[in-house]
N, C-alpha and C positions, 0 to 999 in steps of 0.2 A: 541264437540270441544268448544263450548263457557264455558263450565265447565272447560275446561282443560285451558281456555284463564284466567277466572276470577280466578282460582286457580293461576296461572303465576302471573295476577296479586296484588292478596293478597300478594302474598310468598312476589315480591318483595318491597311492601308498608312496610311490618314489619320490612324486611332486613333493610333499609334504615331510618326508622325510629331506629331501634336500632344503626346503626353505628351514627347517629345526636344525640342519646343518652350520647355515650359515645365518647367523641370529644377525650379524652387523649390518651384513647386504639386505637381507630378509627387512630389516626394521628403515633401512636410507629408502627401498624401496616404497615400503609401503607412506612414508610420510610425505612424497614426492604427490602421490595418489590421493591422499588422504586430501591435503592442503587443495585440491584441484576438487575433489568433489564440492570440500566442505565449501569451499566459495561460492560453488556453481550453486548447491542447495538454500546455503542462507541469502544466497543472491536472490533468489527466485521465490523464496519461501517468507523473506523481506516485504519484497513486491507485493506478493498476492496477498499480505497480512495489509499491507498500505489500502490497497484495493478496494478489501475487504470491507475495509471502516471507514475507509470516504463511501462506500457503498452505502451501507447501516446508515452512515449519516444521511444520507438521501433518501432511504425508502420511506423514509413519513412523509416527501414531498411527492407530489402531482407531478409529473414531469412535463406537464404543458404549462405548470408555475412560471411566470413572465416576469423580469425583472426590469423597470423601465428609469434606463439612469444614464448619467455623461460617459460612462467606461464601456469596454465590449468584452463580456468575460471570457473569448476567444478571440483568437488569430482575426486581424482585420487590415481591409488595404486603406483604410481613411487614416491619413498619416499624423505622426505621433502631435504635430505643432495646431493640424486642426483640433483635433480632440480634445486638446488644453483651452481650445478657446469655446468647447461647450459652455453652456449655460447649465449650472447645477439645477439637478429637481430637486423641490422644493415641497412644501406641504402643500402650496395654492396649487401644486401641480395631481397632486392626491387628490383633492378633494374635487375638483374639476373631473378626473376620471370618474372618480366613483360617484356622480350625478349623469354624467352623460356618457359612460359605456355601458349596454346592455351585458347582459350573460354572464355578470361576475358573480363568484362562490364565495368568494371571500377576499380582501383587498387590505394594503398595511403599508404602511408610510415607513421606512427607518431609516437613520442617521446611522454613517458608517465613522464611530467617533473611535476613540483608543482605548487602550487600559489604565482603568483609574483602582485607586486605591478606596478598601470598602474598610471601615472601622466601628468596633462594636465592644461599648468598654473599654477595657484595654488591650483587646487583639487586634491587629491591622492585616487583611490579604490583600498585598502588593499584587499590581499586575492584572486585576479583573478585568475579561473583555463585559464589560458593560455596554449592550445593546439598546440604543435609543429606538421603540417604536411602535408605533400606535397598535392596539389588541387585537385588531385583524390578523397576526401572527400568529396567535395561539390556535386559529383554525388552518391556517396556511401550509404551518408546521407539523401539525397535528400534534402538540404538545403535550404531555401528561401529568399531571399533581400529584404530590406524595399527602402533602399536606395544605390545606388554605386554601386560596383562588388566583387565577388570574386577573389583573385589573380589567375593569368596564367599559363601556364605550365613551361612559359620560366620565369617568375617571382616566379617560385616554385623552381626550377631548380638553378638557379642564386642563391636564399637562398636572396629576396629582401626586404630591408627593410619596409614592409607592413602589414597591423593588420585590420582583420575582425572583429568586434566586435557584442556582443549581444544586442537586444536590452534594457535591464536591463543595463547593464553593460553601455551601451551607455546614457541609461537617468539617470545612477549615475555621470559619468564622467561629462558627456556631458549639462544636464537639456537642456534647448532648441533651444540650438545653432546645426548648422547641423556639424556631425562630419566629414563626408565624406572632404576629404583633410588637416584636422587639423595635426600638430605634435605632439607625444604623448612620451612618456619614460618608456620605460619598460626594463628590464633586464642590468638596466644602460645605453641603447641606445635613439636612435632618430627611433623612425616609425611614418610612413602615414597611418590614416585611410582609407581604399579605401571603406569600404560598415560596412552598418549595416544590419542584419538579422532580416530577420519578428519574430516577438516576438509570440511563443508558449504556453506560459499561464503554462507550466507545473511546478511545486511546489519546484520539486527537484533541490539539491545542483546541480546535474550535466546537469543540463537545457540546452540545447543553450543558452539561453536567458541568461544567469552568465555568458558565458565562452567569449573568444578570440581566433580567430584563427593566427599564423602566420606559415610562411614558415617553415618545418622544418629544411631544409638546411640553412632558419636563425640562426636558433641556433644550429646548427653542426658548428659554423664558431669558437663560444667560447666555445662552450660546449662539452665534450666528449662523441659522439655518438657510437663508436665501440662498435666491443665484449667485453669488458671490461669495460664499459663508460652506459650510461642513457638507460634505457630499451626501447626500442622501440618493434613495431611490424608492420606488415605488413598486411594490410587488403587489402581482396579480394572479388569482387562482382561477379562470375558468370555468364558468358551470362544467360540468363532466357532459351534456348532451350536446354544447357549442361545436360547431363546426371551426376548429383552431385554427385554421388556415383566413377563413371568412371572419372571425373577430380577431386576427391578428392585422389585418388589413382594416377594418373597421378603426379598430385601436390610432393607430398609426396616422390614419386619414384626420381623424379628431382630433390628435393632439399636435397634428402639423399645422394646423386652421387654430388651434388655443395660441402655439407659439406663434404665429404670424409669417409661415415658409407658404412661399410661392411658390406656383408650379416650375417647375427644373430647378428647383432649387435643394441642395441634398440638405438628409436627415441631419438636425443636430443632437440625436440622444440617439440609443441603440436601445433594443427590444431583448435583450438575451434571452432565451427558452431554456429552461434545468436540462432539457433532452441534449441540446445543443454542449450546455455543459459537460453533461454526462459522458459524451462522446468525446469532447477535450479532454478529459479524465483517462479516457480509454485507452487515448491515444498517447496521454503520456506514459501510463503506465505499460502501454505495447514499446514503445522509447526505452524504456527503463528495463524492462525484459531483455530487449534487444542488445542494451551496454552491459551487461548483467552477463549473458552468454561469451560478447567478447570477451572482457576482463576477462572472467573465468576457464572461457577456452584456450589462453596461454596457458594459466594455470592446469588443466588437463593433460595438455600437448607436453608441458614439461614432463608430467608425470609418466606418461606414453615412453614419450623416449627415454626416459630414466627405466622404466619397464625394461623395455629393447634392447637397450644397454647391457645391463644385467644378467639378462637373459642369453646376449653372446656370450658374453665371458663364462657363463655358467654354460654352456656349450662347449667351448675352450677349453675348459678347466677339466671336464667329465670325457673329452674325448677317447680317452680310451676306453673306460667303464664301456661307452657306447660299444666303441667295436667288439669288449666282449660278450657283450651283451646280444652283440648281431652276430656273433660267433656260434655263441647257444643255440641260435634260433629263432630271434627276438626279430619279429615284423617290423614294417617303415613305421605302420601305424601304431604298434606299441612307443616309440621311442618320440614320433611324434604326437600322440597324448599327453607324453609323459612331460615332454617340455611346454606343452600350450598349459595343461589343467596346473603346471607351477605358476606360468605366467597370470591365467584368472585368477589363481586363489589368491595371488599377492592384489592384485587389481579389485578383484570384491571385498578381500579384506581391509582394504586400505577404503574400499569405499563405507562398509560399515561400520570403520570410524570416523569418518569423516559426517557419515551420518548422525550419529553418535551426539557427536562434536553437536550438530545442528539444533540437534534437542536438547542436549543442556542447556548451549547459547536461547533457546526460544522458552526452557525455565527459567531463565535469568532474571530474561527482559519481561516477562509476563509479571514476577515478583516483583521487579523494579522499577518501569515503567508504566505498571497499571496499561499495558497495552497488549492486546490480545495476539499474538505472533504465533501465527498459522503452518504448521507443519502439515502437510497435506499429504494424504496416499500417496495421490500421484508426483509430486515431488521425492516422498522415500524410493517408492519402483521408478521413476528417472534416475535415483541415485543408484543404488541395483543396477536396471540398464547400462547406464554408463559406464559404471565401472568393467562388469561385464564384457563390453562391447571393447573400451581398451584395453583390455585382458587379452581377448581374443586377437587384436589387432598389433599388439606390441609383442604377442610372440608367437605370430605365425611363423612371419619369416625366420627367425632364430631355429622353431621346430622345424621345420621342412629342411633347413641344411642343415641342422641334426639326423634327419632322418634318414641323409642324405649320403650319408658319409659309409664310404667303403672301409668293409671289419678292419681288410688285412692295412689299409692306410692308417687308418685311425687308431688300431693300436701302437702301429710304430711311430704314428707322431706322438702320441699318448706316455713313450718311454722316453 
């Protein structure tokens, strides 16, 4: 055992000395593997961060939540021209479902509007995602308030001029001023802020932190939300005790009757379940991971070829030294480990530098974008594992060729 430990130690020492004596070559070899490891770990970390951010936003929602609308949230066999001719889901649809479908825990009507400017005194926040939605959204999305309150059913039905803002929107618009009770302007109209949501910390643009909520009926006063107007949806959260399959079948049956669809006629609406949306998101994330591996794999391949090429050059330059070592009794294992260690050290060092660069980039992204860039232990371990594997694969053939050199021929060739 001691003999093998000594062999490893001396081989490691020879390898490190060789790397120190050829600094430029070492640097160029490190550069290739560093770029490869940085690329793949950065892509995987970015995709993991995006996945976590989306899942955090959806975590407050029941996976059985359904969105009844003319749009499909995932792939569908219904052709585009047919979907474009579907009628919009409007407030009357919401009222019908609310009255006629049992086992509903919470229900809301939402209008998919655009971004708007919100003004308070001399300050303006541009491009705020103002969501016109009925008060049921508070229970469906499990929203939490930092101060104030959410608008109630009476205010929702009457379309009161009230607004609830997200934490980031409140900070940008009011600064250190308490927003509750303040009058703002949006849609060219005055509204009273009655509540501020708790900060969720999500970095995506659709985060509640960046939003504002107003009653859907407030917007319906001056914008067409009917069958041919602004797109809308009925959001339905079934009771936890409900049989989801039976609930969906009953909802579809009653809604088809309400829309006057006869037996055999296709649906002119979609019931999108949140569980299907999360599966769709998982599919996108998986695709992004695959594309990231494919692109970064080329960088790793180039880095591996670079190390292999450098190792073959190193074997040729030290052919005479190998012959002398062998003539003095060095075994093939010693020569093999000497070059193999050199390749592995090069690769692992490049991997470490690549991981450090990803970590620095993640710190910068967290600070600049207010986005939680996650560099997981698994990705760090993956970086070390990949760099070690590349070093072994890239160095094994040059190391074997060096270990099999004939000492007499090696000395003669090197002279």
